[in-house]
C-alpha positions as a Markdown table, in Angstrom:
| # | Residue | x | y | z |
|---|---|---|---|---|
| 1 | Met | 144.0 | 42.6 | 110.5 |
| 2 | Ser | 146.3 | 39.6 | 110.8 |
| 3 | Asp | 149.5 | 39.7 | 112.7 |
| 4 | Gln | 152.5 | 40.9 | 110.6 |
| 5 | Met | 156.2 | 41.3 | 110.7 |
| 6 | Ile | 158.7 | 42.7 | 108.4 |
| 7 | Pro | 159.4 | 40.1 | 105.6 |
| 8 | Ser | 162.8 | 39.1 | 107.0 |
| 9 | Pro | 165.2 | 40.7 | 109.4 |
| 10 | Glu | 168.5 | 41.7 | 107.8 |
| 11 | Gly | 171.8 | 43.2 | 108.9 |
| 12 | Ala | 170.3 | 46.8 | 109.1 |
| 13 | Thr | 167.2 | 45.7 | 111.0 |
| 14 | Arg | 166.9 | 47.6 | 114.4 |
| 15 | Leu | 166.2 | 45.5 | 117.5 |
| 16 | Tyr | 163.7 | 46.2 | 120.3 |
| 17 | Ala | 163.1 | 43.9 | 123.3 |
| 18 | Val | 160.5 | 43.5 | 126.0 |
| 19 | Ile | 161.9 | 42.0 | 129.2 |
| 20 | Gly | 160.1 | 40.4 | 132.1 |
| 21 | Asp | 159.7 | 37.4 | 134.3 |
| 22 | Pro | 157.5 | 35.8 | 133.2 |
| 23 | Val | 157.4 | 37.1 | 129.6 |
| 24 | Thr | 155.1 | 34.5 | 128.0 |
| 25 | Gln | 152.1 | 36.8 | 128.5 |
| 26 | Val | 153.4 | 39.9 | 126.8 |
| 27 | Leu | 151.5 | 41.2 | 123.8 |
| 28 | Ala | 153.8 | 44.2 | 123.0 |
| 29 | Pro | 155.8 | 42.3 | 120.3 |
| 30 | Arg | 152.5 | 41.5 | 118.5 |
| 31 | Leu | 151.4 | 45.1 | 118.3 |
| 32 | Met | 154.8 | 46.7 | 117.8 |
| 33 | Asn | 155.8 | 44.2 | 115.1 |
| 34 | Arg | 152.5 | 44.9 | 113.3 |
| 35 | Leu | 153.2 | 48.6 | 113.6 |
| 36 | Phe | 156.8 | 48.2 | 112.1 |
| 37 | Ala | 155.4 | 46.1 | 109.2 |
| 38 | Asn | 152.5 | 48.5 | 108.5 |
| 39 | Glu | 154.7 | 51.5 | 108.4 |
| 40 | Ser | 157.7 | 49.9 | 106.7 |
| 41 | Ile | 160.0 | 50.4 | 109.6 |
| 42 | Asp | 162.9 | 48.0 | 109.5 |
| 43 | Ala | 162.7 | 46.8 | 113.1 |
| 44 | Val | 161.6 | 43.9 | 115.2 |
| 45 | Met | 160.6 | 43.4 | 118.8 |
| 46 | Val | 161.4 | 40.2 | 120.7 |
| 47 | Pro | 160.4 | 39.0 | 124.2 |
| 48 | Val | 163.4 | 38.4 | 126.5 |
| 49 | Gln | 163.0 | 36.3 | 129.8 |
| 50 | Ala | 165.1 | 37.9 | 132.5 |
| 51 | Ser | 165.2 | 36.8 | 136.2 |
| 52 | Ala | 165.7 | 39.4 | 138.9 |
| 53 | Glu | 169.2 | 38.0 | 139.6 |
| 54 | Arg | 170.2 | 38.4 | 135.9 |
| 55 | Leu | 168.3 | 41.6 | 135.2 |
| 56 | Ser | 171.3 | 44.0 | 135.2 |
| 57 | Thr | 173.3 | 41.6 | 133.1 |
| 58 | Val | 170.5 | 41.3 | 130.5 |
| 59 | Val | 169.8 | 45.1 | 130.4 |
| 60 | Glu | 173.5 | 45.9 | 130.1 |
| 61 | Gly | 173.9 | 43.3 | 127.4 |
| 62 | Leu | 171.0 | 44.8 | 125.4 |
| 63 | Lys | 172.3 | 48.3 | 125.8 |
| 64 | Ser | 175.7 | 47.2 | 124.6 |
| 65 | Met | 174.3 | 45.9 | 121.3 |
| 66 | Gly | 174.9 | 48.5 | 118.7 |
| 67 | Asn | 171.6 | 47.7 | 116.9 |
| 68 | Cys | 169.3 | 47.7 | 120.0 |
| 69 | Asp | 167.4 | 50.9 | 120.1 |
| 70 | Gly | 164.8 | 50.4 | 122.9 |
| 71 | Ile | 163.5 | 48.1 | 125.6 |
| 72 | Leu | 160.1 | 47.7 | 127.1 |
| 73 | Val | 159.8 | 46.4 | 130.7 |
| 74 | Thr | 157.1 | 44.3 | 132.4 |
| 75 | Ile | 156.8 | 42.6 | 135.8 |
| 76 | Pro | 158.6 | 42.5 | 138.1 |
| 77 | His | 161.4 | 44.8 | 136.8 |
| 78 | Lys | 159.9 | 48.2 | 136.5 |
| 79 | Phe | 161.5 | 49.6 | 139.7 |
| 80 | Ala | 164.8 | 48.0 | 139.2 |
| 81 | Val | 165.4 | 49.2 | 135.6 |
| 82 | Ala | 164.9 | 52.9 | 136.6 |
| 83 | His | 168.4 | 52.8 | 138.1 |
| 84 | Leu | 170.1 | 51.2 | 135.0 |
| 85 | Val | 169.9 | 54.3 | 132.8 |
| 86 | Glu | 171.5 | 57.8 | 132.8 |
| 87 | Arg | 168.3 | 59.8 | 132.3 |
| 88 | Arg | 164.8 | 59.6 | 133.8 |
| 89 | Ser | 161.6 | 61.4 | 132.9 |
| 90 | Gly | 159.5 | 63.3 | 135.4 |
| 91 | Met | 157.1 | 60.4 | 135.6 |
| 92 | Val | 160.0 | 58.0 | 136.4 |
| 93 | Glu | 161.4 | 60.3 | 139.1 |
| 94 | Leu | 157.9 | 60.7 | 140.6 |
| 95 | Thr | 157.0 | 57.0 | 140.6 |
| 96 | Gly | 160.4 | 55.3 | 140.8 |
| 97 | Ala | 159.4 | 52.9 | 138.0 |
| 98 | Ala | 160.0 | 52.7 | 134.3 |
| 99 | Asn | 158.5 | 50.6 | 131.5 |
| 100 | Ala | 160.4 | 51.9 | 128.5 |
| 101 | Leu | 164.1 | 52.5 | 127.9 |
| 102 | Arg | 165.6 | 54.3 | 124.8 |
| 103 | Arg | 169.0 | 54.7 | 123.3 |
| 104 | Asp | 169.6 | 58.4 | 122.8 |
| 105 | Pro | 171.6 | 59.9 | 119.9 |
| 106 | Asp | 174.6 | 60.4 | 122.1 |
| 107 | Gly | 174.6 | 56.7 | 123.1 |
| 108 | Gly | 173.2 | 57.2 | 126.6 |
| 109 | Trp | 169.9 | 55.7 | 127.7 |
| 110 | Ser | 166.7 | 57.4 | 128.9 |
| 111 | Ala | 163.7 | 55.9 | 130.8 |
| 112 | Asp | 160.0 | 56.8 | 130.9 |
| 113 | Asn | 156.8 | 55.2 | 132.2 |
| 114 | Phe | 153.6 | 55.1 | 130.1 |
| 115 | Asp | 151.6 | 52.5 | 131.9 |
| 116 | Gly | 149.5 | 54.9 | 133.9 |
| 117 | Arg | 148.8 | 57.3 | 131.0 |
| 118 | Gly | 147.8 | 54.4 | 128.8 |
| 119 | Phe | 145.6 | 52.8 | 131.3 |
| 120 | Val | 143.8 | 56.0 | 132.3 |
| 121 | Thr | 143.3 | 56.9 | 128.6 |
| 122 | Gly | 141.5 | 53.7 | 128.2 |
| 123 | Leu | 139.2 | 54.5 | 131.1 |
| 124 | Leu | 138.5 | 58.0 | 129.8 |
| 125 | Lys | 137.7 | 56.7 | 126.3 |
| 126 | Ala | 135.1 | 54.4 | 128.0 |
| 127 | Gly | 133.4 | 57.5 | 129.4 |
| 128 | Gln | 134.6 | 56.9 | 133.0 |
| 129 | Asp | 134.2 | 59.8 | 135.4 |
| 130 | Leu | 137.3 | 59.9 | 137.7 |
| 131 | Arg | 136.2 | 62.6 | 140.0 |
| 132 | Ser | 132.8 | 61.7 | 141.5 |
| 133 | Arg | 133.5 | 58.7 | 143.7 |
| 134 | Pro | 136.4 | 56.8 | 145.2 |
| 135 | Ile | 138.8 | 54.8 | 143.0 |
| 136 | Ile | 140.3 | 51.6 | 144.5 |
| 137 | Leu | 143.6 | 50.3 | 143.2 |
| 138 | Phe | 144.8 | 46.7 | 144.1 |
| 139 | Gly | 148.5 | 46.5 | 143.6 |
| 140 | Ala | 151.3 | 49.0 | 144.5 |
| 141 | Gly | 154.0 | 47.7 | 142.2 |
| 142 | Gly | 155.5 | 49.3 | 139.1 |
| 143 | Ala | 152.3 | 49.4 | 137.1 |
| 144 | Gly | 150.2 | 50.3 | 140.2 |
| 145 | Val | 152.3 | 53.4 | 141.2 |
| 146 | Ala | 152.1 | 54.7 | 137.5 |
| 147 | Ile | 148.4 | 54.2 | 137.3 |
| 148 | Ala | 148.0 | 55.9 | 140.7 |
| 149 | Ala | 149.9 | 58.9 | 139.5 |
| 150 | Ala | 148.1 | 59.1 | 136.2 |
| 151 | Leu | 144.7 | 58.9 | 138.0 |
| 152 | Leu | 145.7 | 61.8 | 140.2 |
| 153 | Glu | 147.0 | 63.8 | 137.2 |
| 154 | Arg | 143.6 | 63.4 | 135.5 |
| 155 | Gly | 141.7 | 64.7 | 138.5 |
| 156 | Ala | 140.9 | 61.7 | 140.7 |
| 157 | Arg | 140.1 | 63.1 | 144.1 |
| 158 | Glu | 140.0 | 60.0 | 146.3 |
| 159 | Leu | 142.2 | 57.0 | 145.7 |
| 160 | His | 142.5 | 53.9 | 147.9 |
| 161 | Val | 145.4 | 51.6 | 147.4 |
| 162 | Val | 145.7 | 48.0 | 148.7 |
| 163 | Asp | 148.6 | 45.6 | 148.5 |
| 164 | Pro | 149.1 | 42.2 | 150.1 |
| 165 | Val | 152.8 | 43.0 | 150.7 |
| 166 | Pro | 153.1 | 44.9 | 154.0 |
| 167 | Gly | 154.3 | 48.5 | 153.4 |
| 168 | Lys | 154.0 | 48.6 | 149.6 |
| 169 | Ala | 150.8 | 50.7 | 149.6 |
| 170 | Val | 152.1 | 53.0 | 152.3 |
| 171 | Ala | 155.3 | 53.5 | 150.3 |
| 172 | Leu | 153.2 | 54.4 | 147.2 |
| 173 | Ala | 151.2 | 56.9 | 149.2 |
| 174 | Ala | 154.4 | 58.4 | 150.6 |
| 175 | Arg | 156.0 | 58.6 | 147.2 |
| 176 | Leu | 153.0 | 60.6 | 145.7 |
| 177 | Ser | 152.2 | 62.6 | 148.8 |
| 178 | Gly | 154.7 | 65.4 | 147.9 |
| 179 | Arg | 152.6 | 66.3 | 144.8 |
| 180 | Trp | 149.1 | 65.2 | 146.0 |
| 181 | Pro | 149.1 | 65.4 | 149.7 |
| 182 | Gly | 146.3 | 63.4 | 151.4 |
| 183 | Ala | 145.0 | 62.1 | 148.1 |
| 184 | Val | 146.1 | 58.4 | 148.5 |
| 185 | Asn | 144.6 | 56.3 | 151.3 |
| 186 | Thr | 145.8 | 52.9 | 152.4 |
| 187 | Pro | 142.9 | 51.3 | 154.3 |
| 188 | Ala | 142.9 | 47.7 | 155.4 |
| 189 | Leu | 139.3 | 47.5 | 154.2 |
| 190 | Pro | 138.7 | 49.7 | 151.1 |
| 191 | Pro | 135.2 | 51.1 | 150.4 |
| 192 | Leu | 134.3 | 48.7 | 147.7 |
| 193 | Lys | 130.6 | 49.5 | 147.9 |
| 194 | Asn | 131.1 | 53.2 | 147.1 |
| 195 | Ala | 133.7 | 52.8 | 144.4 |
| 196 | Ala | 133.4 | 54.2 | 140.9 |
| 197 | Val | 136.3 | 52.0 | 139.6 |
| 198 | Val | 138.1 | 49.1 | 141.1 |
| 199 | Ile | 141.4 | 48.2 | 139.4 |
| 200 | Asn | 143.5 | 45.0 | 139.6 |
| 201 | Ala | 147.1 | 46.0 | 139.1 |
| 202 | Thr | 148.5 | 42.8 | 140.7 |
| 203 | Pro | 149.7 | 39.8 | 138.9 |
| 204 | Leu | 146.7 | 37.8 | 140.1 |
| 205 | Gly | 144.9 | 36.4 | 137.1 |
| 206 | Leu | 147.9 | 35.4 | 135.1 |
| 207 | Arg | 147.2 | 31.8 | 136.2 |
| 208 | Ala | 143.9 | 30.1 | 136.1 |
| 209 | Glu | 144.3 | 29.0 | 139.7 |
| 210 | Asp | 145.0 | 32.5 | 141.1 |
| 211 | Pro | 142.6 | 33.8 | 143.7 |
| 212 | Leu | 140.6 | 36.9 | 143.0 |
| 213 | Pro | 142.2 | 40.1 | 144.2 |
| 214 | Phe | 138.7 | 41.2 | 145.5 |
| 215 | Glu | 135.2 | 40.0 | 145.2 |
| 216 | Pro | 133.0 | 41.6 | 142.5 |
| 217 | Ser | 129.9 | 40.6 | 144.4 |
| 218 | Ala | 130.8 | 43.3 | 146.9 |
| 219 | Leu | 130.5 | 46.1 | 144.3 |
| 220 | Ser | 127.5 | 48.3 | 143.6 |
| 221 | Pro | 125.8 | 48.3 | 140.2 |
| 222 | Gly | 127.7 | 50.4 | 137.7 |
| 223 | Thr | 131.1 | 50.1 | 139.3 |
| 224 | Arg | 133.7 | 49.5 | 136.6 |
| 225 | Val | 136.2 | 46.6 | 137.1 |
| 226 | Ala | 139.4 | 47.1 | 135.2 |
| 227 | Asp | 142.3 | 44.7 | 134.9 |
| 228 | Ile | 145.9 | 45.2 | 133.8 |
| 229 | Ile | 146.4 | 41.4 | 132.9 |
| 230 | Met | 146.5 | 41.1 | 129.1 |
| 231 | Lys | 146.8 | 37.3 | 128.7 |
| 232 | Pro | 144.4 | 35.7 | 129.2 |
| 233 | Ala | 142.3 | 38.5 | 127.6 |
| 234 | Glu | 139.4 | 37.7 | 129.9 |
| 235 | Thr | 140.6 | 37.0 | 133.4 |
| 236 | Thr | 138.5 | 35.2 | 136.0 |
| 237 | Leu | 138.0 | 38.6 | 137.7 |
| 238 | Leu | 136.6 | 40.2 | 134.6 |
| 239 | Arg | 134.4 | 37.2 | 133.8 |
| 240 | Glu | 132.9 | 37.2 | 137.3 |
| 241 | Ala | 132.4 | 41.0 | 137.2 |
| 242 | Ala | 130.6 | 40.7 | 133.9 |
| 243 | Ser | 128.4 | 37.9 | 135.3 |
| 244 | Phe | 127.1 | 40.5 | 137.9 |
| 245 | Gly | 126.4 | 43.0 | 135.1 |
| 246 | Leu | 129.3 | 45.2 | 135.9 |
| 247 | Pro | 131.2 | 47.2 | 133.1 |
| 248 | Val | 134.7 | 45.8 | 132.6 |
| 249 | Gln | 137.9 | 47.0 | 131.0 |
| 250 | Pro | 140.5 | 44.3 | 130.0 |
| 251 | Gly | 144.2 | 44.9 | 130.1 |
| 252 | Ile | 144.8 | 45.1 | 126.4 |
| 253 | His | 143.5 | 48.8 | 126.5 |
| 254 | Met | 146.4 | 49.8 | 128.7 |
| 255 | Leu | 148.9 | 48.6 | 126.1 |
| 256 | Ala | 147.0 | 49.7 | 123.0 |
| 257 | Glu | 146.8 | 53.2 | 124.3 |
| 258 | Gln | 150.6 | 53.3 | 124.8 |
| 259 | Ile | 151.6 | 52.3 | 121.3 |
| 260 | Gly | 151.4 | 55.9 | 120.1 |
| 261 | Leu | 153.4 | 57.1 | 123.1 |
| 262 | Tyr | 156.1 | 54.4 | 122.4 |
| 263 | Arg | 156.3 | 55.5 | 118.8 |
| 264 | Glu | 157.0 | 59.1 | 119.9 |
| 265 | Phe | 159.4 | 58.0 | 122.7 |
| 266 | Phe | 161.4 | 55.8 | 120.3 |
| 267 | Cys | 161.4 | 58.5 | 117.6 |
| 268 | Leu | 159.9 | 56.2 | 115.0 |
| 269 | Gly | 158.6 | 59.0 | 112.8 |
| 270 | Glu | 155.2 | 60.5 | 112.2 |
| 271 | Glu | 152.2 | 59.5 | 114.2 |
| 272 | Ala | 151.0 | 56.0 | 113.0 |
| 273 | Pro | 147.4 | 55.6 | 111.8 |
| 274 | Ile | 145.3 | 54.3 | 114.6 |
| 275 | His | 144.5 | 51.0 | 112.8 |
| 276 | Ala | 148.2 | 50.2 | 112.8 |
| 277 | Phe | 148.1 | 49.5 | 116.5 |
| 278 | Ser | 144.4 | 48.6 | 117.3 |
| 279 | Pro | 144.1 | 45.9 | 119.9 |
| 280 | Val | 143.4 | 42.9 | 117.7 |
| 281 | Leu | 143.9 | 39.8 | 119.7 |
C-alpha cells in the first residue's frame, strides 16, 4: 500500500503532532496519516522539532490550539511531558514517562505510554518466550522504562538493565521495585551469554557512525536481538546480529503495534482494519 494522506487539509481538519529532538527519524506521521486517509478521518499528523529548552513552550502552544487533539512524544522528552498535563494513566504514574497526550472533552489533557506494550506485543507475536531465560535491556530512558514495565507485566522473571549514564538503570529499578521487588537487576556486566532477548532501547543506531550498544558476537545461538530504532529500518546492530544467524526484531514493530492503541486513546472511532496500519516502509 502506498503512503496516503487526506486529499487536502481544510478548516475543519483536526491536527495531531509528534514532537522530538531529533524528529527526522519518526515514522508515526506516515502510519497515522495512512490510517486517517483509509478511514476517512479528517485529520493530519505532522512532525515538530522541539529542543529540551523549548519543550514546555511547544507543548503549551500545541495544547492551546483549538484544533489540536493529540501529541505523540519521542526522544528525549518522554519524562518531561508527563508533568505537562493534568491527568496521567497508571502506566505513566508507574514509569514517569509518557509518549501520547490527548485533549479530553472538558479541555484538559491526559497522558499515557504505549511504547512498552507495543514493543512486547511485537516480541510475543514473533513467538518469543519471556519467562525462561534472562532478558537484557540496554537503555533506561523513557522508552526503556516502559519496555521494562511491559516485560514484567507479561511475566518476565529476570530483567537486567544497563545504561551508560550513571544512576539511570538504578533509578529505573527503584521505580519498578514497588510493584516487582527484586525483578530488575543492574549489573555492570549483564549475562549476555544466557539471554533470551537483548534489547537496544538507546538512541545508538540513529547515526551510521554510532558504536554498538553491545556485541552480538557475545550472544548464544537463538538469542533474539531487538532494536527500538525505526530509521534506519535495519540498524548496524540488527545487521551484525543477523550475520551471526541470530533472530532480530526491528523497531518498526514497536510503533506498528501501538497504532490500534493510539486509535482507542485518541477516540478515533471503531477499531481500524489491520491493513490500515501495517508496517509498510
